[in-house]
C-alpha positions, 0 to 999 in steps of 0.5 A: 683669177679675176677679170678687170670687170670682175673686180670692178664688179666687186669693188664697186658693188655692182653687176658684171653686166652693168660694169661691163657695159661701162667699160665697152661705152668708155671703149667706144669713146663715149663721154661720162656726162652722155653715159650718166644721163643717156644710157642708164639702162645699161649701167644700172643708173650709176652717177657721173661720179661713180662712172669717173671713179670706175673709168679711173680705177679701169685705168689704174688696173689696164696699167697695172696688167700692162706693167705685170706683163713687161715685168714678166717679159723682162724677166723672161728675157734674162732666162729666170721666170718660173712658173711660181714667179709668174703666178705671184707677179700675175697675183699682185694686186698692186703696182708696188707689189709687182715692182717688189716682185721684179726688184731682184731682176731690175738692172740696178745702178752700180752698188756695193754688192755689184763690186763685191760679185766683180770681185768673185764674193758671191759663192762666199755669200751663197754658202754663208746665207745658206745657213747649213747645219754644216756651214763652215766657221765665215771667217776660215771660208773667207781665206779662200777668196783673198785676192789682192789682184781682185781687191780682196786683200784680207778676211775682212774684206772677203766677209764685208763683200759677202755681206753686201751681197746678202744685205741687197738680197734681203733688201730685194726680197719682196716678202720682206718688203711687203710684211715691213711695209705693212708694219710701218703703215700700222706702227710707225710715227711720222714726226716733224720739228722745227729746222732751226733751234729758235724758229719764228712763229710761222704758220708751221708752228703746230708742227714744230714738235708733231708726232702722229701714228702714220695710220691716223695722220691726217691728210691736211697735216700731211700736205702741211709738213710737206710744205714746210720741209719743202721750204726748209722750215721743218724736218720731217721723218718716219720713226719706226721701232727698229728692234720691231722691224729687226725681228720681223727681218731675221725671222725671214732671213734667220735659220737654225743657229750655226756657224754663220748665224752671226754674219747673216744677222749682222748682215740683216741689220746692215740691209735694214738700216742702209737699204730697206728703212730709207726705202720703206721710209720713202715709200710711206711718205710717198704713199702718204702724200699720194692718199693726202693729194687724192683727198684733196683733190677729191675735196677740191672736186667736191667744194667746186661743184656747188660753187659752179652750181650756184643759182644765178641771179639771172635777167637783171642789170648788175653792177661789178666792182672790182675793188682796189686802193691805188688804181681805184675801184673799176666798174662795169654795168652788164645787162640782164644777158651779161652785155656791157652797157657802161665801164668807169673808174672810181675812187672811194678810198681816197678820201671822204669827198671822193668817196661822196663824188663816187656815190654820186656818180655810181647813183647816176649810173644805177639810175640811168641803167636801173641796175638791180643788184651790185657784185663786189670782188672779196680782194683788195680794198673789199671792206671799203668798197662795201661800206661805200656801197651800203651807204650809195644803197641807202642814199638811193632809198628803199624803193630803189631796190637795190641790194648787193652781195661780196663775189669771190674774185679768185681767178678773176684777174687771171682770166682778165689777163687772158687772151680769152679775155683780150679776145672777148673784151678788145676794147677794155683794159685788163682791169675793167674786164675784171670788173665784168667778170665779177658782175657776171659771176653774180648773174651766172657763176657757171657760165663765167667760171668756165672761163678760168682754170679750175685750179685758180677759183680757190675753194681748195687747200694746198692745190698748188701742191697738187700733182698737176695732171691728176688735179686738172683731170678731177676739176675738168671732169667736175666742170664737164659734169656741172655744165652738163647737168645744167645744159648750154644755150646753143644761141648764147653760150661762149665758146669756153662754155660750149667747149665744156659740152659732152662731145665737144672740144675748144676747135669745134666750140669756136666753130659754133660760135663762128657759124652763128655769127655768120649765119645768126641764131640756131633755130634746131638742134639738128642745125648744129651738124651744119657746123664744120667738124661736128660729126654724127659721133659728136652730135650723138654726144652733145645734142641732149646737152644743148638748148635751143629756146628758138626751136619750133620743136619744144624737146629741142629746149629740154634734155630729152635726147633727140634719139627719145624725141619719138619715144617722148612724143609718143608717151605724151600722146598715151597720157592724152596731151599733145606736143601744143600742151607740153609748149604751153606748159598745161601738163597738169596731171601728167604724172597721175595719167601715167600711173593710171596708164601704168609706167611700165606698160607705158615704157614698153610701148615707147620702146625705153626703159624705165629710167629713160621714161622718168627722165622723159617725163621730168623734162617734158613737165617744165621745158627750159628748166634750170636745175639750178633754180631749185637750190637756195638762192644766194644771200644778198645784202643791204647793209655791212658789219665789220669785225669789231662789231661781232660779239660772243653769242651773236646768231648770224646767216653765213654762206659756206665758202670753203670746206676743208679737212678740219671745218669750213669757212663761213662768209658772214658779211665782215670780210674775214670768213670765220671757221666753223671747226669740224667739232662745231658743225653738228652733234653727231659724229662725222669723219669729214666736214663735207658729210654735213656742209657744201660751198654755197650752203646758206647756215645759222651760225653763232659767233664763239670767239674773235681776235681781231689782231690776228683776224680770226673769227670762230663760229659754231652751229651747235647751240650746245657748244655756244651755251658751254662757251658762254658759261665758261666766259661767265 
């Protein structure tokens, strides 16, 4: 029998040694970012996502093994565990298979079969179900079990009770359930219909007469039907050909024709209709929902990663605008580090005079604080605020060099009303805090978005329908990976950002900030060991992800782990450089010198593996580097378009805002994101839009259709499809 490590090695196509090392490292309490970055030689350079998937699968397999033992113990305590049954349980590959095998021995609520057994009808059921060649005629045999005191007044009652017992045996047969479950997944349809005779035109209109093979139904369709069913708009069912299913059951339970054949066949039909079919349908629906949820969670995580890793627009004074009608537009100006310089409220939607007053007031703020960028939240009144901003920029003149960007404000209101925001900005009301958050989202999306529950960021579909614990685990993992991939400045990071660093938690992060406030800036990585409750293990996990630009040790401002400082300094020397050269960014021919010396020889002399050696090389070439700087910069605008300005065939630049199962939504600067359907993304077959697009990608699109009434914009990334559409219209 395969061990868990062997199973994982086979499934992930990795060596048993590497998988075993990952399992050991996880069991020792090491974090995924630490393992992925600093133990590459032990796991063969698996990335953080692979290690997380392996950890999830490890948990499942361990839970499966635990459940196997629990089931065997329970059956053994009943005195019914045989060697054959134990082997079947040990060989079960899924929790569902284990539960199927356990079903006959599981304590049940009171059933019709239970009542029949209490009436003494089990021997009759056994005789008839055995279907021996000399089986008695059921009606004649049933005469022996008539007993009015026990509630069996006649032959019909005796046979009905025996049939209930046989039906339960058939329903509890693990092999029957396995075969039927597989058949349902292979041959059944999932259907939905409107719950009312005269349904209204709702978002569920596509599901009022929907049919799809179970094996082909898409995850987003499953989630849509589930939600429609919960809202009592839809009726959903799994439709399986009854005759096909019954033939499978009969082939398992019917023996050579005898006197009790018709009785057993009738019991089998009852078992299928009353017990098996409803149960299997629930299992199929549950499995589809679980699969769809995992897919949606995976897509949410996939979208969240590039959103968090958007290139920052650092070092510029930024104005944040939180649009609104009744309460006006909240304004916050922050400096290049995110410190609040000024706040106000203006009313650009109250009329032309108020809009001009707003432009005058904001112009004064821009000139006073030398604002370079304006971040506008994409919520209510965003269109009017953007129009005002364009007029404002025009009034300043081209020489002012001011530009703006629409920022996704999802979750900003949640954050601004949180205890964290109240602690960070006690002097501001809730609305002004939101404006500060919007400005900071442009400056450093990652640092600001970590303050918000990932579920509130809004880059998925049906996130509120997901299993909350599983969704939180997946999204928290993405946030943790992104924060640690970038690294955190120990002297400027907020407590929420520090809490996402490998090895740290909210309590220790708060202690770091408190220590910093009481003792001044950190001057080395090692100094963080003086922080209360930050011990040696936590330091090992977090040190490589903390940056201290103020440190005399230049490696403290890189991703080189302190455990590798000696190796890094030796490598620098082997290549003919000094630490001062690293500090002064003078490693001009580093790679060529290493190649000349020999990478493997250098790794041996430095006492590290090749992956670690090359990681050190990348870090010392550019201390303090931010991996996000290598990505395409965000699109900043100075003008605005409206939906009525769009024409079929128009070419535009846009930013991907959300990638979902059936396409991607692209911000083209008109307040309504356009949809690029999966068929319009590229000219080759792709199973999912994420194979070609990620959130934050800057893409060229062409307008296919515009429906102003329904506020729908159809886009394409394929010239051939554009030409087809234009030709059809012509």
